[in-house]
KEGUMI-769267 format. One record per residue: chain; residue in three letters; x, y, z of N, C-alpha, C in turn. Coordinates in steps of 0.001 Angstrom, whole numbers, plus 500000, padded with zeros to 6 digits. Example, Ala and Ser with C-alpha at 12.3 -4.5 7.8 and 13.67 -1.06 7.14 Angstrom:
@chaine A residu ALA n_x 513190 n_y 494310 n_z 507800 ca_x 512300 ca_y 495500 ca_z 507800 c_x 513200 c_y 496700 c_z 507800
@chaine A residu SER n_x 512850 n_y 497750 n_z 507080 ca_x 513670 ca_y 498940 ca_z 507140 c_x 512900 c_y 500030 c_z 507870
end
This chain:
@chaine A residu MET n_x 941841 n_y 349523 n_z 081489 ca_x 942554 ca_y 348616 ca_z 080758 c_x 943895 c_y 349318 c_z 080521
@chaine A residu ASN n_x 944812 n_y 348406 n_z 080559 ca_x 946367 ca_y 348947 ca_z 080761 c_x 946704 c_y 348616 c_z 079460
@chaine A residu THR n_x 947424 n_y 349733 n_z 078884 ca_x 947698 ca_y 349899 ca_z 077343 c_x 948996 c_y 349564 c_z 076915
@chaine A residu GLY n_x 949968 n_y 349866 n_z 077981 ca_x 951271 ca_y 349353 ca_z 078025 c_x 952151 c_y 350717 c_z 077358
@chaine A residu TRP n_x 952192 n_y 351866 n_z 078035 ca_x 952365 ca_y 353187 ca_z 077594 c_x 954160 c_y 353170 c_z 077686
@chaine A residu LYS n_x 954705 n_y 352346 n_z 078651 ca_x 956150 ca_y 352185 ca_z 079061 c_x 956906 c_y 351968 c_z 077838
@chaine A residu ILE n_x 957904 n_y 353002 n_z 077357 ca_x 958800 ca_y 352698 ca_z 076367 c_x 960405 c_y 352615 c_z 076820
@chaine A residu ARG n_x 960666 n_y 351535 n_z 076689 ca_x 962432 ca_y 351534 ca_z 077110 c_x 963376 c_y 351420 c_z 075816
@chaine A residu ALA n_x 964291 n_y 351699 n_z 076076 ca_x 965409 ca_y 351928 ca_z 074806 c_x 965714 c_y 350656 c_z 074503
@chaine A residu ALA n_x 965882 n_y 350510 n_z 073273 ca_x 966029 ca_y 349076 ca_z 072737 c_x 967402 c_y 348510 c_z 073351
@chaine A residu ALA n_x 968250 n_y 349380 n_z 073302 ca_x 969493 ca_y 348878 ca_z 073877 c_x 969725 c_y 348410 c_z 075380
@chaine A residu GLU n_x 968840 n_y 348690 n_z 075939 ca_x 968639 ca_y 348294 ca_z 077389 c_x 968121 c_y 346941 c_z 077602
@chaine A residu PHE n_x 967758 n_y 346325 n_z 076606 ca_x 967109 ca_y 344913 ca_z 076814 c_x 968068 c_y 344080 c_z 075729
@chaine A residu SER n_x 967922 n_y 343061 n_z 076095 ca_x 968451 ca_y 341926 ca_z 075110 c_x 967197 c_y 341405 c_z 074452
@chaine A residu ASP n_x 967522 n_y 340315 n_z 073280 ca_x 966256 ca_y 339561 ca_z 072786 c_x 965501 c_y 339013 c_z 073888
@chaine A residu SER n_x 966015 n_y 338350 n_z 075092 ca_x 965390 ca_y 337515 ca_z 075930 c_x 964697 c_y 338164 c_z 077044
@chaine A residu GLY n_x 964626 n_y 339609 n_z 077020 ca_x 963934 ca_y 340519 ca_z 077700 c_x 964773 c_y 340410 c_z 079236
@chaine A residu ARG n_x 965876 n_y 340475 n_z 079248 ca_x 966729 ca_y 340439 ca_z 080573 c_x 967302 c_y 342115 c_z 080247
@chaine A residu ASN n_x 967146 n_y 342870 n_z 081484 ca_x 967742 ca_y 344016 ca_z 081551 c_x 969223 c_y 344123 c_z 081583
@chaine A residu MET n_x 969972 n_y 344637 n_z 080427 ca_x 971077 ca_y 344556 ca_z 080073 c_x 972197 c_y 345330 c_z 081072
@chaine A residu ASN n_x 971457 n_y 346286 n_z 081944 ca_x 972111 ca_y 347132 ca_z 082908 c_x 972218 c_y 346570 c_z 084081
@chaine A residu THR n_x 971029 n_y 345412 n_z 084362 ca_x 971140 ca_y 344846 ca_z 085828 c_x 971137 c_y 343476 c_z 085930
@chaine A residu GLY n_x 970836 n_y 342819 n_z 084588 ca_x 970855 ca_y 341258 ca_z 084328 c_x 969906 c_y 340578 c_z 084914
@chaine A residu SER n_x 968771 n_y 341324 n_z 085603 ca_x 967697 ca_y 340652 ca_z 086179 c_x 966687 c_y 340661 c_z 085116
@chaine A residu GLU n_x 965847 n_y 339449 n_z 085262 ca_x 964705 ca_y 339305 ca_z 084375 c_x 963736 c_y 340324 c_z 084760
@chaine A residu ILE n_x 963037 n_y 340917 n_z 083579 ca_x 962025 ca_y 342066 ca_z 083723 c_x 960781 c_y 341245 c_z 083198
@chaine A residu PRO n_x 959627 n_y 341202 n_z 084254 ca_x 958508 ca_y 340790 ca_z 084089 c_x 957829 c_y 341399 c_z 082772
@chaine A residu ALA n_x 957046 n_y 340717 n_z 081745 ca_x 956494 ca_y 341162 ca_z 080528 c_x 955897 c_y 342358 c_z 080683
@chaine A residu ALA n_x 954899 n_y 342496 n_z 081879 ca_x 953991 ca_y 343468 ca_z 081890 c_x 954797 c_y 344724 c_z 082272
@chaine A residu GLU n_x 955826 n_y 344732 n_z 083085 ca_x 956345 ca_y 345810 ca_z 083680 c_x 957059 c_y 346058 c_z 082532
@chaine A residu ALA n_x 957761 n_y 345350 n_z 081739 ca_x 958627 ca_y 345888 ca_z 080661 c_x 957781 c_y 346629 c_z 079604
@chaine A residu VAL n_x 956496 n_y 346599 n_z 079451 ca_x 955711 ca_y 346840 ca_z 078300 c_x 954718 c_y 348027 c_z 079181
@chaine A residu ALA n_x 954150 n_y 348047 n_z 080355 ca_x 953120 ca_y 349020 ca_z 080919 c_x 953814 c_y 349670 c_z 082197
@chaine A residu SER n_x 953053 n_y 350597 n_z 082297 ca_x 953581 ca_y 351608 ca_z 083600 c_x 952187 c_y 352373 c_z 083670
@chaine A residu SER n_x 952009 n_y 353082 n_z 084659 ca_x 950776 ca_y 353655 ca_z 084896 c_x 950341 c_y 355153 c_z 084165
@chaine A residu SER n_x 951261 n_y 355556 n_z 083426 ca_x 951065 ca_y 356714 ca_z 082549 c_x 951647 c_y 356754 c_z 081477
@chaine A residu PRO n_x 951176 n_y 357367 n_z 080322 ca_x 951853 ca_y 357320 ca_z 079126 c_x 952992 c_y 358349 c_z 079141
@chaine A residu PRO n_x 953928 n_y 358019 n_z 078182 ca_x 955113 ca_y 358767 ca_z 078106 c_x 955075 c_y 360354 c_z 077953
@chaine A residu TRP n_x 953923 n_y 360581 n_z 077348 ca_x 953770 ca_y 362240 ca_z 076860 c_x 953462 c_y 362814 c_z 078583
@chaine A residu MET n_x 953252 n_y 362016 n_z 079262 ca_x 952690 ca_y 362882 ca_z 080657 c_x 953924 c_y 363126 c_z 081101
@chaine A residu GLU n_x 955200 n_y 362599 n_z 081078 ca_x 956416 ca_y 363146 ca_z 081449 c_x 957171 c_y 364472 c_z 080868
@chaine A residu LEU n_x 956617 n_y 364794 n_z 079606 ca_x 957223 ca_y 365685 ca_z 078990 c_x 957283 c_y 367028 c_z 079620
@chaine A residu PRO n_x 958233 n_y 368068 n_z 079679 ca_x 958056 ca_y 369188 ca_z 080196 c_x 956817 c_y 370028 c_z 079460
@chaine A residu LEU n_x 956365 n_y 371070 n_z 080224 ca_x 955165 ca_y 371669 ca_z 079688 c_x 955549 c_y 372477 c_z 078413
@chaine A residu ASP n_x 956614 n_y 372975 n_z 078248 ca_x 956901 ca_y 373794 ca_z 076888 c_x 957113 c_y 372980 c_z 075874
@chaine A residu VAL n_x 957532 n_y 371711 n_z 076235 ca_x 957674 ca_y 370694 ca_z 074935 c_x 956332 c_y 370388 c_z 074677
@chaine A residu THR n_x 955427 n_y 370096 n_z 075638 ca_x 953945 ca_y 369679 ca_z 075305 c_x 953358 c_y 371109 c_z 074470
@chaine A residu ALA n_x 953727 n_y 372202 n_z 075007 ca_x 952943 ca_y 373255 ca_z 074277 c_x 953490 c_y 373349 c_z 072991
@chaine A residu ASN n_x 954741 n_y 373107 n_z 072594 ca_x 955376 ca_y 373287 ca_z 071534 c_x 954759 c_y 372396 c_z 070276
@chaine A residu ILE n_x 954452 n_y 371039 n_z 070899 ca_x 953892 ca_y 370032 ca_z 070070 c_x 952398 c_y 370434 c_z 070018
@chaine A residu LEU n_x 951821 n_y 370762 n_z 070959 ca_x 950259 ca_y 371226 ca_z 070419 c_x 949977 c_y 372290 c_z 069652
@chaine A residu GLN n_x 950978 n_y 373429 n_z 069649 ca_x 950841 ca_y 374481 ca_z 068841 c_x 951023 c_y 373967 c_z 067327
@chaine A residu ARG n_x 951343 n_y 372688 n_z 066989 ca_x 951513 ca_y 372584 ca_z 065675 c_x 950397 c_y 372096 c_z 065171
@chaine A residu LEU n_x 949249 n_y 371751 n_z 065989 ca_x 948110 ca_y 371190 ca_z 065861 c_x 947298 c_y 372257 c_z 065098
@chaine A residu GLY n_x 946136 n_y 372154 n_z 064494 ca_x 945246 ca_y 373226 ca_z 064121 c_x 944157 c_y 373494 c_z 065385
@chaine A residu ALA n_x 943487 n_y 374579 n_z 064997 ca_x 942496 ca_y 374798 ca_z 065760 c_x 941298 c_y 373649 c_z 066416
@chaine A residu GLU n_x 941324 n_y 373101 n_z 065169 ca_x 939750 ca_y 372059 ca_z 065464 c_x 940613 c_y 371028 c_z 066092
@chaine A residu GLU n_x 941777 n_y 370434 n_z 065746 ca_x 942256 ca_y 369024 ca_z 066551 c_x 942627 c_y 369754 c_z 067836
@chaine A residu LYS n_x 943070 n_y 370840 n_z 068176 ca_x 943047 ca_y 371267 ca_z 069699 c_x 941908 c_y 371374 c_z 070453
@chaine A residu LEU n_x 940886 n_y 371954 n_z 070039 ca_x 939635 ca_y 372053 ca_z 070217 c_x 938683 c_y 370757 c_z 070602
@chaine A residu CYS n_x 938944 n_y 369610 n_z 069454 ca_x 938054 ca_y 368635 ca_z 069538 c_x 938953 c_y 367319 c_z 069958
@chaine A residu SER n_x 940282 n_y 367504 n_z 069855 ca_x 940819 ca_y 366180 ca_z 070241 c_x 941746 c_y 366235 c_z 071296
@chaine A residu ALA n_x 942920 n_y 367129 n_z 071000 ca_x 943977 ca_y 367397 ca_z 071867 c_x 943485 c_y 367260 c_z 073344
@chaine A residu GLN n_x 942551 n_y 368532 n_z 073703 ca_x 942447 ca_y 368898 ca_z 074580 c_x 941772 c_y 367779 c_z 075828
@chaine A residu GLN n_x 941359 n_y 366833 n_z 074775 ca_x 940735 ca_y 365709 ca_z 075550 c_x 941656 c_y 364366 c_z 076197
@chaine A residu VAL n_x 942940 n_y 364407 n_z 075664 ca_x 943834 ca_y 363468 ca_z 075832 c_x 944069 c_y 363520 c_z 077376
@chaine A residu CYS n_x 944539 n_y 364469 n_z 078064 ca_x 944606 ca_y 364237 ca_z 079623 c_x 944484 c_y 365640 c_z 080161
@chaine A residu ALA n_x 944646 n_y 365547 n_z 081540 ca_x 944235 ca_y 366972 ca_z 081981 c_x 945546 c_y 367820 c_z 081744
@chaine A residu THR n_x 946740 n_y 367365 n_z 081368 ca_x 947771 ca_y 368101 ca_z 081251 c_x 947508 c_y 368641 c_z 079851
@chaine A residu TRP n_x 947168 n_y 368059 n_z 078900 ca_x 946939 ca_y 368735 ca_z 077508 c_x 945810 c_y 369648 c_z 077549
@chaine A residu TRP n_x 944904 n_y 369645 n_z 078632 ca_x 943726 ca_y 370305 ca_z 078645 c_x 944077 c_y 371602 c_z 079084
@chaine A residu ASN n_x 945211 n_y 371629 n_z 080169 ca_x 945695 ca_y 372890 ca_z 080781 c_x 946486 c_y 373466 c_z 079728
@chaine A residu VAL n_x 947362 n_y 372866 n_z 078864 ca_x 948209 ca_y 373445 ca_z 078130 c_x 947333 c_y 374130 c_z 076913
@chaine A residu CYS n_x 946082 n_y 373446 n_z 076539 ca_x 945347 ca_y 373929 ca_z 075522 c_x 944461 c_y 375267 c_z 075833
@chaine A residu LYS n_x 944490 n_y 375542 n_z 077176 ca_x 943681 ca_y 376745 ca_z 077553 c_x 944621 c_y 377987 c_z 077710
@chaine A residu ASP n_x 946153 n_y 377619 n_z 077383 ca_x 946978 ca_y 378634 ca_z 077366 c_x 946804 c_y 379633 c_z 076370
@chaine A residu PRO n_x 946756 n_y 380986 n_z 076594 ca_x 946333 ca_y 382184 ca_z 075269 c_x 947340 c_y 381985 c_z 074342
@chaine A residu ALA n_x 948759 n_y 381595 n_z 074653 ca_x 949596 ca_y 381738 ca_z 073759 c_x 949621 c_y 380353 c_z 072591
@chaine A residu LEU n_x 948810 n_y 379706 n_z 072960 ca_x 948389 ca_y 378656 ca_z 071773 c_x 947798 c_y 379077 c_z 070924
@chaine A residu TRP n_x 946725 n_y 380218 n_z 071009 ca_x 945809 ca_y 380788 ca_z 070254 c_x 946031 c_y 381927 c_z 069686
@chaine A residu ARG n_x 947330 n_y 382458 n_z 069451 ca_x 947667 ca_y 383621 ca_z 068820 c_x 947461 c_y 383816 c_z 067239
@chaine A residu VAL n_x 947809 n_y 382689 n_z 066700 ca_x 947315 ca_y 382266 ca_z 065238 c_x 946444 c_y 381069 c_z 065106
@chaine A residu ILE n_x 945423 n_y 381448 n_z 064388 ca_x 944145 ca_y 380591 ca_z 064170 c_x 943855 c_y 380270 c_z 062583
@chaine A residu ASP n_x 943661 n_y 379276 n_z 062291 ca_x 943513 ca_y 378956 ca_z 060987 c_x 942267 c_y 377953 c_z 060795
@chaine A residu PHE n_x 941150 n_y 378418 n_z 060391 ca_x 940106 ca_y 377886 ca_z 059966 c_x 939946 c_y 377819 c_z 058423
@chaine A residu SER n_x 940603 n_y 377006 n_z 057638 ca_x 940513 ca_y 377192 ca_z 056334 c_x 940337 c_y 375916 c_z 055640
@chaine A residu SER n_x 939592 n_y 374935 n_z 056294 ca_x 939547 ca_y 373598 ca_z 055531 c_x 938178 c_y 373389 c_z 054748
@chaine A residu THR n_x 938366 n_y 373023 n_z 053664 ca_x 936924 ca_y 372671 ca_z 052665 c_x 936013 c_y 371995 c_z 053559
@chaine A residu LYS n_x 936347 n_y 371109 n_z 054239 ca_x 935521 ca_y 370203 ca_z 055296 c_x 934430 c_y 371224 c_z 056034
@chaine A residu GLN n_x 934614 n_y 372142 n_z 056220 ca_x 933964 ca_y 373249 ca_z 057039 c_x 932855 c_y 373853 c_z 056315
@chaine A residu ILE n_x 932676 n_y 373529 n_z 054852 ca_x 931842 ca_y 374168 ca_z 054220 c_x 930211 c_y 373789 c_z 054543
@chaine A residu ASP n_x 930217 n_y 372748 n_z 054634 ca_x 928961 ca_y 372052 ca_z 055098 c_x 928459 c_y 372100 c_z 056473
@chaine A residu CYS n_x 929269 n_y 372755 n_z 057522 ca_x 929001 ca_y 372596 ca_z 059078 c_x 929363 c_y 374080 c_z 059689
@chaine A residu ALA n_x 928658 n_y 375168 n_z 058922 ca_x 929273 ca_y 376331 ca_z 059353 c_x 928816 c_y 376631 c_z 060841
@chaine A residu ALA n_x 927836 n_y 376265 n_z 061235 ca_x 927157 ca_y 376314 ca_z 062613 c_x 928216 c_y 375964 c_z 063567
@chaine A residu LYS n_x 928672 n_y 374724 n_z 063307 ca_x 929685 ca_y 374049 ca_z 064214 c_x 930885 c_y 374658 c_z 064127
@chaine A residu TYR n_x 931626 n_y 375379 n_z 063084 ca_x 932787 ca_y 375773 ca_z 062658 c_x 932660 c_y 377423 c_z 063580
@chaine A residu THR n_x 931433 n_y 378072 n_z 063127 ca_x 931268 ca_y 379450 ca_z 063948 c_x 931727 c_y 379153 c_z 065287
@chaine A residu ALA n_x 930691 n_y 378131 n_z 065929 ca_x 931172 ca_y 378100 ca_z 067558 c_x 932361 c_y 377683 c_z 067718
@chaine A residu MET n_x 933308 n_y 377061 n_z 067202 ca_x 934493 ca_y 376573 ca_z 067328 c_x 935251 c_y 377874 c_z 067275
@chaine A residu CYS n_x 935274 n_y 378758 n_z 066150 ca_x 935888 ca_y 379983 ca_z 066121 c_x 935684 c_y 381148 c_z 067334
@chaine A residu ARG n_x 934476 n_y 380964 n_z 067729 ca_x 934454 ca_y 381756 ca_z 069014 c_x 934848 c_y 381421 c_z 070173
@chaine A residu ARG n_x 934820 n_y 379878 n_z 070014 ca_x 935798 ca_y 379216 ca_z 071271 c_x 937029 c_y 379560 c_z 071107
@chaine A residu ALA n_x 937672 n_y 379553 n_z 069967 ca_x 939334 ca_y 379658 ca_z 069869 c_x 939667 c_y 381177 c_z 070314
@chaine A residu VAL n_x 938849 n_y 382055 n_z 069473 ca_x 939014 ca_y 383416 ca_z 069893 c_x 939003 c_y 383856 c_z 071399
@chaine A residu ASP n_x 938035 n_y 383210 n_z 071964 ca_x 937930 ca_y 383319 ca_z 073489 c_x 939017 c_y 382818 c_z 074380
@chaine A residu ARG n_x 939472 n_y 381755 n_z 073760 ca_x 940967 ca_y 381125 ca_z 074204 c_x 941973 c_y 382108 c_z 074212
@chaine A residu SER n_x 942000 n_y 382754 n_z 073034 ca_x 943068 ca_y 383437 ca_z 072850 c_x 943295 c_y 384531 c_z 073803
@chaine A residu ARG n_x 942103 n_y 384852 n_z 074619 ca_x 942188 ca_y 386185 ca_z 075739 c_x 942789 c_y 387501 c_z 075211
@chaine A residu GLY n_x 942584 n_y 387776 n_z 073988 ca_x 942888 ca_y 389032 ca_z 073501 c_x 944314 c_y 389036 c_z 072842
@chaine A residu GLN n_x 944979 n_y 387501 n_z 072694 ca_x 946465 ca_y 387788 ca_z 072182 c_x 946372 c_y 387311 c_z 070937
@chaine A residu LEU n_x 945245 n_y 387249 n_z 070129 ca_x 945094 ca_y 386593 ca_z 068531 c_x 945915 c_y 387659 c_z 067989
@chaine A residu THR n_x 946736 n_y 387477 n_z 067108 ca_x 947167 ca_y 388324 ca_z 066150 c_x 947087 c_y 387905 c_z 064447
@chaine A residu ASP n_x 946669 n_y 386681 n_z 064438 ca_x 946349 ca_y 386264 ca_z 063069 c_x 945344 c_y 385319 c_z 062908
@chaine A residu PHE n_x 944238 n_y 385552 n_z 062034 ca_x 943256 ca_y 384629 ca_z 062067 c_x 942935 c_y 384329 c_z 060595
@chaine A residu THR n_x 942704 n_y 383264 n_z 059975 ca_x 942499 ca_y 382835 ca_z 058669 c_x 941044 c_y 382030 c_z 058902
@chaine A residu ILE n_x 940340 n_y 382409 n_z 058049 ca_x 938555 ca_y 381902 ca_z 058114 c_x 938254 c_y 381760 c_z 056567
@chaine A residu GLN n_x 937848 n_y 380790 n_z 056191 ca_x 937243 ca_y 380514 ca_z 054635 c_x 936070 c_y 379640 c_z 054937
@chaine A residu TYR n_x 935334 n_y 379673 n_z 053740 ca_x 934236 ca_y 378747 ca_z 053567 c_x 932866 c_y 379000 c_z 054680
@chaine A residu PHE n_x 933043 n_y 379689 n_z 055530 ca_x 931845 ca_y 379935 ca_z 056427 c_x 932128 c_y 381571 c_z 057150
@chaine A residu GLY n_x 931264 n_y 381879 n_z 057946 ca_x 931350 ca_y 382996 ca_z 058788 c_x 930601 c_y 384106 c_z 058080
@chaine A residu ASP n_x 930343 n_y 385052 n_z 059196 ca_x 929242 ca_y 385990 ca_z 058471 c_x 929722 c_y 387289 c_z 059214
@chaine A residu ASP n_x 929144 n_y 388506 n_z 059040 ca_x 929599 ca_y 389798 ca_z 059789 c_x 929570 c_y 389755 c_z 061245
@chaine A residu LYS n_x 928749 n_y 389025 n_z 061421 ca_x 928574 ca_y 389118 ca_z 063398 c_x 929725 c_y 388322 c_z 063841
@chaine A residu LEU n_x 930443 n_y 387159 n_z 062902 ca_x 931665 ca_y 386625 ca_z 063471 c_x 932585 c_y 387453 c_z 063429
@chaine A residu MET n_x 932433 n_y 387987 n_z 062260 ca_x 933906 ca_y 388996 ca_z 062094 c_x 933796 c_y 390235 c_z 063039
@chaine A residu GLU n_x 932931 n_y 390488 n_z 063520 ca_x 932601 ca_y 391425 ca_z 064463 c_x 933070 c_y 390966 c_z 065877
@chaine A residu TYR n_x 932747 n_y 389710 n_z 066044 ca_x 932958 ca_y 389055 ca_z 067328 c_x 934717 c_y 389022 c_z 067388
@chaine A residu ILE n_x 935228 n_y 388464 n_z 066468 ca_x 936862 ca_y 388332 ca_z 066222 c_x 937174 c_y 389857 c_z 066544
@chaine A residu ALA n_x 936952 n_y 390701 n_z 065944 ca_x 937452 ca_y 392070 ca_z 066004 c_x 937287 c_y 392529 c_z 067196
@chaine A residu ASP n_x 936216 n_y 392404 n_z 067943 ca_x 935948 ca_y 392851 ca_z 069263 c_x 936735 c_y 392621 c_z 070341
@chaine A residu ARG n_x 937371 n_y 391431 n_z 070159 ca_x 937893 ca_y 390576 ca_z 071345 c_x 939364 c_y 390438 c_z 070867
@chaine A residu SER n_x 939905 n_y 390941 n_z 069884 ca_x 941214 ca_y 390648 ca_z 069417 c_x 942057 c_y 392051 c_z 069162
@chaine A residu PRO n_x 942364 n_y 392823 n_z 070284 ca_x 943049 ca_y 394142 ca_z 070294 c_x 944325 c_y 393818 c_z 069369
@chaine A residu ASN n_x 944915 n_y 392782 n_z 069311 ca_x 946500 ca_y 392539 ca_z 069130 c_x 946265 c_y 391971 c_z 067509
@chaine A residu LEU n_x 945157 n_y 392171 n_z 066991 ca_x 944736 ca_y 391351 ca_z 065502 c_x 945535 c_y 391976 c_z 064210
@chaine A residu LYS n_x 946391 n_y 391459 n_z 064223 ca_x 947296 ca_y 392226 ca_z 062766 c_x 946777 c_y 392026 c_z 061340
@chaine A residu CYS n_x 946272 n_y 390600 n_z 061321 ca_x 945824 ca_y 390102 ca_z 060100 c_x 944431 c_y 389136 c_z 060298
@chaine A residu LEU n_x 943560 n_y 389433 n_z 059288 ca_x 942422 ca_y 388603 ca_z 059547 c_x 942054 c_y 388517 c_z 057909
@chaine A residu SER n_x 942156 n_y 387380 n_z 057543 ca_x 941981 ca_y 386516 ca_z 056266 c_x 940574 c_y 386081 c_z 056176
@chaine A residu TYR n_x 939759 n_y 386496 n_z 055371 ca_x 938441 ca_y 386080 ca_z 055193 c_x 938092 c_y 385821 c_z 053646
@chaine A residu GLN n_x 937466 n_y 384497 n_z 053381 ca_x 937112 ca_y 384164 ca_z 052147 c_x 935918 c_y 383663 c_z 052356
@chaine A residu ASP n_x 934738 n_y 384233 n_z 051662 ca_x 933486 ca_y 383558 ca_z 051708 c_x 933354 c_y 382295 c_z 050784
@chaine A residu ARG n_x 932149 n_y 381543 n_z 050865 ca_x 932031 ca_y 380276 ca_z 050105 c_x 932374 c_y 380344 c_z 048589
@chaine A residu VAL n_x 933088 n_y 379575 n_z 048165 ca_x 933234 ca_y 379209 ca_z 046724 c_x 932638 c_y 378009 c_z 046160
@chaine A residu GLN n_x 932699 n_y 378148 n_z 044786 ca_x 932188 ca_y 377239 ca_z 044205 c_x 933185 c_y 376028 c_z 043998
@chaine A residu LEU n_x 933164 n_y 374836 n_z 044624 ca_x 933958 ca_y 373550 ca_z 044504 c_x 933592 c_y 372829 c_z 043365
@chaine A residu GLU n_x 934555 n_y 372615 n_z 042355 ca_x 934222 ca_y 371341 ca_z 041380 c_x 934558 c_y 370195 c_z 041555
end
């Protein structure tokens, strides 16, 4: 299914769909669609900058599944220097988030410097993080709390 990823500058077209630069008529399908989404053409450093702004869960569960380029960028250890797992939704899914934490720590390949974890985790997980993170400067951990 073609979802129409090609985005053209508004100034390039008149209301009639005619290309202002050449004057030629643009077929509707061509004006809207192309074979690849626009984010595929971004330089890798820009893509990495965008993905860096996502949380660990979003990178592990969503972003890396978008395309092969994002999958490869999500494997870059530089994206895993700071990891934050401090969402209240993690309270009821401790096993799932423990596995994600381990995956994120593994992705850092020893470059992890700052790790925040709340509402789940145990001594084994803390030991796992510490053993695989020689550059760790800050480990913030808060055990489960009563939410009202």
